[in-house]
N, C-alpha and C positions, 0 to 999 in steps of 0.2 A: 724183510727187515724186522729185527726184534724190537718190540715196543719198549721205549724207555720208561723207567719208573715215573709215576706222576710227580714225585718230589724232585726229579732231575729235570723237569720241564716247568720252571717257575711261572713263566708267562702263560702257558697253556693251563697249568693248574689253577692259577689265580682267576683266569677268565671262566674256566669250567665251574669251579666252586662258587664263584660270585653268582653265576646264573642259577645254580642249584639252591644256594642258601640265602639268596638276596631277600632282605626284609624279615627273615625268620631267625637266623642264627649268625653268630659271629665266632669265628675260630679263635681259640686262645693258645693253640700249640699242640704238637704231637705228644701223645702219651703212650703209644704202643705200636709195635710193628711186627708183622709176621711175614711168611713167605708170600702170602696172597693178599694181605690187607694191611691198611694203616688205620689207626684209631686216633682221633683228635678229641681234645677237650674243647667244648664250645659252650656258648651262652645262648639260651633260648630267649629271644627278645620279648616275646609275648608274656612270659611268666617270670623272666629274670632268673631262671634257674640254670645250673650247670648240667650239661648232658655230655654223652660220649657219641661221636659220629664215626662210623666205619665206612671206608671207601676202598676200592681195589688198590693194591700197591703199584699196579701198572695198568695200561690199557690193553695188555695182552688178553686174548680171549679167555684163557684159563682163569686168570685173576678176576676178570669181570663176571664170568659165570659162577665163580666161587661165591662172590658177594650176592649175586642174584639168588643162588640156591639157598644161602643162609637166610635171606629175607623171606623166601617162600616157607622155609622150615619154621622160623620163629613166629611167622604170622599164624601158625597152627597151634602155638603153645601159649598157655596162660596158666601159670602156676606160681605160687608165692616164693618158690626157691629157684625159679628160672629168670634170668635177667630179662626184663620186659622190653619188647619192641614198642617204641613210642611213636615212630614216624618213619616213613620210607619214601624215596623219590628216585627218579632217574631222568636226567636231561642231558642232552649231548652225548649219550652213550655211557654216562658215568653213574652207575647205581650207588646209592648211599642209604644208610639207615641210621636212625637215632635210637640210642639206648639210655637207660638210667645211668648216671654217673655214680659209681660206688666209691666212696672216699676211703674206705678202710683197707684198700689194697687187696692182694690175692693171698690165698693160702700158701703159695710159694714164699711170699715175703714173710709171712708169719713164721713158717717153719725155719726159714733161713735165719730169722732174727732170734728165735727162741729155742730151736732144736726140738727135742721131744715135747709133745703136748701131754698134759694130764689126761688120764683115760676118760674122765667124764666130759672134758671139753672136746676131745677127739671124737667121742661117740656122738655128741650132739651135732657136730659139723658133718659127720658122716651120715647121720640120720636125715638131715635136711637135704644133702646132696643126693642121697639115695631116693628120697621121695620125688625129687625132680626127675631123676633118671627113670624111675618106675612109671611116672606120668608120661614121659616121652615114649617109653617102650609100649605102654598101653595104646598109644596112637601110632604104633608101627614105625617109630623113629629110633635108630641107634645114634648115640652121640659120636662114637668112634675116636674121640680125642679127650677122654677124661684124664685130667692131670691137675696138679696144684695151681698152675698158672691160670686155669680156666674155672677156678672156684674163687669167686670174689666175696669179700666179707664186709658187712656193714654192722658194726657193733655186735659181732658174734652171729649174725644172720648170714648163712651162706647162699650165694646165688650161682647157679651153674650157667656158664657163659660159653660162647664160641661154638655154635653149631655149624661151623663152616664146612666140616667134612662129614656131617651127618647125612644119612641117606634113607629114603623111603624103601619099603620092601619091594623086592622084585617078584614076590609071589605071596599067596595067602598065608604061607607058613612064616612070613616075616624073616626069611633067610635070603641073603643075597651076597654077591661077590663084591669085594672092595679092591681097589688098586693095591699093588704092592707098596711097601714102605717108601720106596724111592719116589713114588707118585704122590706123596703127601698124605697117605692114609694113616695118620696117627703119629705119636712121638715115641722114639725108640724105648725109653725107660718104662713106658706105661702101656705100650701096644701089646695086644694079646698075640700069642704065637700064631694063631690062625690068621689074624689080620696082617701080621708081618709077612706071612707066606702067601697072602692073596687068596686064601681059602674062603669057603662060605662062612658067614657070620650069623649069630643070633644074639640074644640078650646076654648070653654068658661071656661074650667078648667084652662088653662094658663092665660086667661083674669082675672080670680079671683086672681091668684097668683101675676100677674102684678099690680093689683089694691092694693094689700097688700104692694107692694114695693112703689107704688106712694104715698100711705097714709104715709108710714114711712118717705119718703123723705120730705114730707110737714109738718108732725106733729113731726118728730124727735123721734118717737117711733113706735113700731109695733101696728097694730090695735087690736091684740088679745094678752093678757098677761096671764100668769099662771105659777104655780110652776112646773108643769109636762106636758109632751106632751099630755096626755089624757085630762088634764084640759084646755089646750090651744085649742085643737080641739073642745071640748065640748062647749066652750064659743060662738063659731060662730053660734050655733044652738039656742041660747037663744034670747028673745025679746030685741030689741034695742042693739044688740051685739056690734055694732061699735059706738064709741063715736065720732061723726062728729064734736062735739064742740071743739075737740083737734086740729082741722085744723085752721091755721091762718085766721083771718078775711079778709085778702086781697086775699084769694083764691076765684076765681070767682064762683058764684053760680052754673053755668053749670058744672063746674069741681066737685064741692061737690056732685051734683046730680049724675053724672056719676060714681063717686067712690062708692056712696051708691048703685047704681044699680049693679055695677060690683061685689060687695061683697054680693049680694043676695045668700041665701042658695040654691034657686032653679035656676038651670042653665038657664032655659028658660027666667028668668027675667033679665038676664045680657045682655050687648051688645053682638052681635053675633060674633064679631071679635075683635082682638086687634086694628085694624085700626079704627073701630067704637068707641072703648073705648077712644082712644087717640085724636080723632078729636076735642073735646072741649078744650083739653090742647093746641093743635096746634093753634087753632083760638084765644084762650085767650092769648097765648104767643105773637102772632103778635100784638095784641092790647097793651099788657104789654110793648113791646119794643118800641111802638110808643109814649109812654107817655114822 
């Protein structure tokens, strides 16, 4: 029998969450939902502060293990641009963890609201996000789902969130196999070609996804468009797949070139690290601010 989503079982949900959160947190309502997890806004009674609490979207084994895996990953990470893990617990088979509640929304909401971002602002957001990714990569963790929805903003300070599909290395070379796209390995618009194909991954897969985000901040739209997930993924394999002409004319040539390289189908043609990818943004931003 297929497990029903937690929210479709109000009595079971109430009893389970009451046992997990009793005396510590009070739920204020749902604020986010994905294929594997639900995020609630809650109030921490001890400190009277708002927090976000993530639980599995169902009691199915895949969803439960998804949240358990994210807890294990986030417990290893401590960086000013990674959304911090504040607390975690599991009772009655329901894992949950507590995160900082970021009031500024996501990069997705910002781009949807404003469209193209000024180069200096985009470069600053990219730099913080890249620092978080490089920190994770240095600890042999790939994010595998870098996208605007997973970059949260607090007064211009970016936090990289949602390490639910991140994976530890399967070997000392930090290269491993991910499931195919249909198994939840990333989001079609931002997933690298090798991740979509289920091939071996290294840091250059996250570089590709970060380049998609950079392009979208500057162009105001995704680099790959289509009506279906399969069409979006297929577009990146075609000739001249990326319309570099959609980038504003004031974007420095070095930045345009590094975005083009980072969106190469072949991983070996991309910058080898997120730090190498963002270096032209950082140097160009310094010159931009001196104007």
